[in-house]
C-alpha positions as CSV (number, residue, x, y, z in Angstrom):
1,M,54.2,103.5,63.0
2,S,55.4,100.0,62.4
3,S,56.5,97.8,65.3
4,P,60.2,96.9,65.6
5,S,59.4,93.3,64.7
6,S,57.4,94.1,61.5
7,F,58.6,92.4,58.3
8,F,59.3,95.7,56.5
9,S,59.3,99.2,57.8
10,P,59.7,102.2,55.5
11,R,60.6,104.3,58.5
12,R,63.5,102.0,59.3
13,V,64.6,102.0,55.7
14,L,64.6,105.8,55.7
15,I,66.6,106.0,58.9
16,I,69.3,103.6,57.5
17,A,69.3,105.5,54.2
18,Q,69.9,108.8,56.1
19,S,72.8,107.1,58.0
20,T,74.2,105.8,54.7
21,V,74.1,109.3,53.2
22,T,76.0,110.6,56.2
23,Q,78.5,107.8,55.9
24,L,79.2,108.4,52.2
25,V,79.5,112.2,52.8
26,R,82.1,111.5,55.5
27,M,84.0,109.5,52.9
28,K,84.3,112.7,50.9
29,I,82.9,111.0,47.9
30,F,81.7,114.3,46.4
31,Y,85.3,115.2,45.6
32,F,84.9,113.4,42.3
33,L,82.6,116.3,41.2
34,A,85.6,118.6,41.0
35,P,87.2,117.1,37.9
36,V,83.8,116.8,36.3
37,A,83.1,120.5,36.9
38,L,86.5,121.4,35.4
39,L,85.8,119.2,32.3
40,F,82.4,120.8,31.7
41,L,83.7,124.3,32.1
42,G,86.7,123.5,29.9
43,L,84.4,122.3,27.1
44,Q,82.7,125.7,27.3
45,F,85.9,127.4,26.1
46,F,87.8,124.8,24.1
47,D,85.4,122.5,22.2
48,A,85.2,125.0,19.3
49,I,88.7,124.1,18.2
50,W,87.7,120.5,17.4
51,F,85.8,121.6,14.3
52,E,87.6,122.9,11.3
53,G,86.8,123.3,7.7
54,P,83.2,122.6,6.6
55,E,82.2,121.3,10.0
56,A,83.0,124.7,11.5
57,L,79.8,125.9,9.8
58,M,77.7,123.4,11.6
59,P,77.0,124.7,15.1
60,E,74.5,121.9,15.9
61,Q,77.3,119.4,15.3
62,E,79.4,121.2,17.9
63,L,76.6,121.3,20.4
64,R,75.9,117.6,19.9
65,M,79.6,116.8,20.6
66,H,79.3,118.9,23.8
67,K,76.3,116.9,25.0
68,N,77.9,113.6,24.0
69,I,81.0,114.3,26.0
70,C,79.1,115.6,29.1
71,L,76.6,112.8,29.1
72,G,79.3,110.2,28.6
73,T,81.3,111.7,31.5
74,M,78.2,111.7,33.7
75,M,77.5,108.1,32.9
76,L,81.1,107.0,33.6
77,F,81.5,108.8,36.9
78,T,78.0,107.9,38.3
79,S,78.4,104.2,37.3
80,L,81.8,103.9,38.9
81,F,80.6,105.8,42.0
82,A,77.6,103.5,42.3
83,I,79.9,100.5,42.2
84,V,82.6,101.7,44.5
85,S,80.4,103.3,47.1
86,T,78.0,100.3,47.3
87,A,81.0,97.9,47.5
88,L,82.4,99.8,50.5
89,L,79.2,99.9,52.6
90,I,78.7,96.4,54.0
91,P,82.4,95.7,54.6
92,G,82.7,99.1,56.3
93,D,79.8,98.3,58.6
94,I,81.3,94.9,59.4
95,E,84.7,96.4,60.1
96,D,83.5,99.1,62.6
97,R,80.9,96.6,63.9
98,T,78.0,98.9,63.1
99,L,76.3,96.0,61.3
100,Y,76.1,93.9,64.5
101,T,74.5,96.8,66.3
102,I,71.9,97.4,63.6
103,L,70.9,93.7,63.3
104,C,70.7,93.3,67.1
105,K,67.9,95.9,67.3
106,P,66.4,93.8,65.8
107,V,66.3,95.2,62.3
108,P,65.2,92.9,59.4
109,R,68.0,92.4,56.9
110,L,65.7,93.5,54.1
111,D,65.3,96.9,55.7
112,Y,69.1,97.1,56.2
113,L,69.8,96.3,52.5
114,A,67.0,98.5,51.2
115,G,68.2,101.4,53.4
116,K,71.8,101.1,52.2
117,L,70.8,101.0,48.6
118,L,68.4,104.0,49.0
119,G,71.2,106.0,50.7
120,V,73.4,105.3,47.7
121,I,70.6,106.3,45.3
122,V,70.1,109.6,47.2
123,V,73.7,110.5,46.9
124,L,73.7,109.5,43.2
125,F,70.7,111.8,42.7
126,I,72.5,114.7,44.4
127,A,75.7,114.1,42.3
128,M,73.7,113.8,39.1
129,L,71.7,117.0,39.9
130,V,75.0,118.9,40.4
131,M,76.3,117.6,37.1
132,D,73.0,118.3,35.3
133,V,73.1,121.9,36.5
134,L,76.7,122.2,35.1
135,L,75.7,120.7,31.8
136,V,72.6,122.8,31.3
137,T,74.5,126.0,32.3
138,T,77.5,125.4,30.0
139,L,75.3,124.2,27.1
140,H,73.0,127.3,27.5
141,F,75.9,129.7,27.1
142,R,77.3,127.7,24.2
143,T,74.0,127.6,22.5
144,E,73.4,131.3,22.9
145,E,76.9,131.9,21.5
146,K,76.1,129.8,18.4
147,L,72.8,131.4,17.9
148,L,74.4,134.8,17.9
149,Q,77.2,133.8,15.5
150,T,74.8,132.0,13.1
151,T,72.3,134.9,13.1
152,E,75.0,137.5,12.3
153,Y,76.4,135.3,9.6
154,M,73.1,134.6,7.9
155,V,72.1,138.3,8.1
156,K,75.4,139.3,6.6
157,I,75.0,136.8,3.7
158,G,71.4,138.0,3.1
159,Y,69.3,135.1,4.1
160,P,65.5,135.7,4.3
161,E,63.9,136.0,7.7
162,R,62.2,132.6,7.3
163,E,65.5,130.8,6.8
164,I,67.1,132.6,9.6
165,A,64.3,131.6,12.0
166,A,64.6,128.0,10.8
167,G,68.3,128.0,11.3
168,R,68.0,129.4,14.8
169,A,65.3,126.8,15.7
170,E,67.6,123.9,14.5
171,I,70.4,125.2,16.7
172,A,68.1,125.8,19.7
173,A,66.9,122.1,19.4
174,H,70.4,121.0,20.3
175,G,70.4,123.2,23.4
176,P,69.1,122.5,26.9
177,T,65.7,120.9,26.3
178,I,63.5,118.3,28.0
179,L,65.0,115.7,25.7
180,L,68.4,116.3,27.3
181,Q,66.9,115.6,30.7
182,F,65.7,112.3,29.4
183,G,69.3,111.4,28.6
184,V,70.4,112.5,32.1
185,L,67.5,110.4,33.6
186,S,68.6,107.3,31.7
187,H,72.1,107.5,33.1
188,F,70.7,108.0,36.6
189,L,68.5,105.0,36.3
190,K,71.4,103.0,34.9
191,A,73.6,103.9,37.9
192,C,70.8,102.8,40.3
193,V,70.6,99.4,38.6
194,I,74.4,99.1,38.8
195,A,74.3,100.0,42.5
196,A,71.8,97.2,43.0
197,V,74.0,94.7,41.2
198,A,77.0,95.8,43.4
199,L,74.8,95.3,46.5
200,L,74.0,91.8,45.5
201,I,77.6,90.9,44.9
202,S,78.7,92.5,48.2
203,T,76.4,90.2,50.1
204,F,78.5,87.1,49.2
205,S,81.8,88.7,48.2
206,T,84.9,87.9,50.2
207,S,86.6,91.3,49.5
208,T,85.7,94.8,48.3
209,L,88.1,94.4,45.3
210,F,86.2,91.3,44.2
211,T,82.9,93.2,44.4
212,I,84.2,96.1,42.4
213,A,85.8,93.9,39.7
214,T,82.8,91.7,39.3
215,S,80.4,94.7,39.2
216,V,82.5,96.3,36.5
217,M,82.5,93.1,34.5
218,I,78.7,92.8,34.7
219,W,78.5,96.5,33.7
220,I,80.6,95.8,30.6
221,I,78.7,92.6,29.7
222,G,75.4,94.5,30.1
223,S,76.5,97.2,27.8
224,F,77.3,94.8,25.0
225,Q,75.0,91.9,25.6
226,S,72.3,93.1,23.2
227,I,74.8,93.2,20.4
228,A,75.9,89.6,21.2
229,R,72.3,88.5,21.6
230,D,71.4,89.9,18.2
231,G,74.3,88.2,16.6
232,L,73.5,84.9,18.3
233,F,69.8,84.9,17.3
234,N,70.0,86.7,14.0
235,D,73.4,85.9,12.5
236,A,73.7,82.4,11.0
237,S,77.5,82.2,10.6
238,F,78.8,80.1,7.8
239,G,75.3,79.3,6.7
240,E,74.4,77.5,10.0
241,A,71.5,78.6,12.2
242,P,72.3,79.1,15.9
243,S,71.8,76.0,17.9
244,W,69.2,75.6,20.7
245,A,72.1,75.6,23.2
246,D,73.2,79.0,21.9
247,K,69.7,80.3,22.1
248,I,69.3,79.0,25.7
249,V,72.6,80.6,26.7
250,G,71.7,83.9,25.1
251,T,68.3,83.9,26.9
252,L,69.9,83.1,30.3
253,I,72.4,85.9,29.8
254,S,69.6,88.4,28.9
255,L,67.8,87.4,32.1
256,V,70.8,87.5,34.4
257,F,72.6,90.6,33.2
258,P,70.7,93.9,32.7
259,D,70.6,95.2,29.2
260,F,72.3,98.6,29.6
261,Q,72.1,99.3,25.9
262,L,68.4,100.2,26.5
263,F,69.5,103.1,28.7
264,E,72.2,104.2,26.2
265,A,69.5,104.3,23.4
266,I,67.6,107.0,25.3
267,S,70.8,109.0,26.0
268,D,72.0,108.8,22.4
269,A,68.6,109.9,21.1
270,A,68.6,112.8,23.5
271,A,72.1,113.9,22.4
272,R,71.0,113.9,18.8
273,A,67.9,115.9,19.6
274,E,65.7,113.1,18.3
275,D,62.2,112.6,19.5
276,V,61.9,110.4,22.6
277,L,58.5,109.2,23.5
278,Y,57.3,109.6,27.1
279,S,56.1,106.0,26.9
280,D,59.7,104.9,26.2
281,V,61.0,106.8,29.3
282,G,58.1,105.3,31.3
283,Q,59.1,101.8,30.2
284,L,62.7,102.5,31.1
285,L,61.7,103.7,34.5
286,G,59.6,100.6,35.0
287,L,62.3,98.3,33.8
288,S,64.8,99.9,36.2
289,V,62.4,99.4,39.2
290,V,62.0,95.7,38.2
291,Y,65.8,95.3,37.9
292,V,66.4,97.0,41.3
293,G,63.6,95.0,42.9
294,I,65.0,91.7,41.7
295,Y,68.5,92.4,42.8
296,V,67.4,93.6,46.2
297,V,65.3,90.5,46.8
298,L,68.2,88.3,45.7
299,S,70.5,90.2,48.0
300,W,68.1,89.6,50.8
301,F,68.0,85.8,50.2
302,V,71.8,85.6,50.1
303,F,72.3,88.0,53.1
304,S,69.7,86.2,55.2
305,D,72.0,83.1,55.3
306,K,74.9,85.1,56.7
307,E,75.7,84.8,60.4
308,F,76.7,87.9,62.1
């Protein structure tokens, strides 16, 4: 067991994380899962009407749309939740004076920040797990329905067994597979990085609204910065090559703002049932750890100068 005065204690971090989970649950933050559940269940019954004409004969297209909407909803809700919940933690602790009690233990500020972020990540994981179960369940029933309809249709037309088996395999590839879990994981990792960004901003922010607005802005910039960076480095407008100043600005932006397009690439590939290498998922996981680590350290530097 680490002494109270140790620089960093995993035990203290876990205790603060447990307290943070309790704090977030008391805020009734899981209420946001209700509309998500209704949406996922609604897709089970109504997404078939979106396809008419020739596309109605393409069940894999319908399953892909189902996955796109569900994964997009998961991304939106978890990202917003990561921002809002993290933005409320430190101001809430200051308002009810819990922060003063914790720091007078004494508890190192790094332990406090790491524990708060870990608590948010745990709640994000629980929420993502619930939404993942809903996604897999609804997609399973939708896939089974399409497999049955397609098999009956192909048998009726007189397709040979080999083509029927190939058609079923193509539809099954768009059902609940390990590739789909890679897409879910990418959104979870993205939400963790966004939570770390919000934690950094909350350490110097003067208001919760400023933290939320700035975090959302960084989220948007991070989602499109790869497109802007490609244009800056590769597109010579009006026959002129990008200047050194433009390249320096682009490089600084890529270092300061996380490139969320990397996370979206994994999710998009999973929705299209394309092959995703385990090495790519491992690199994304490593990149997320680096991003979170950098923002936690920066938060610690800023927070250490605060007087409470």
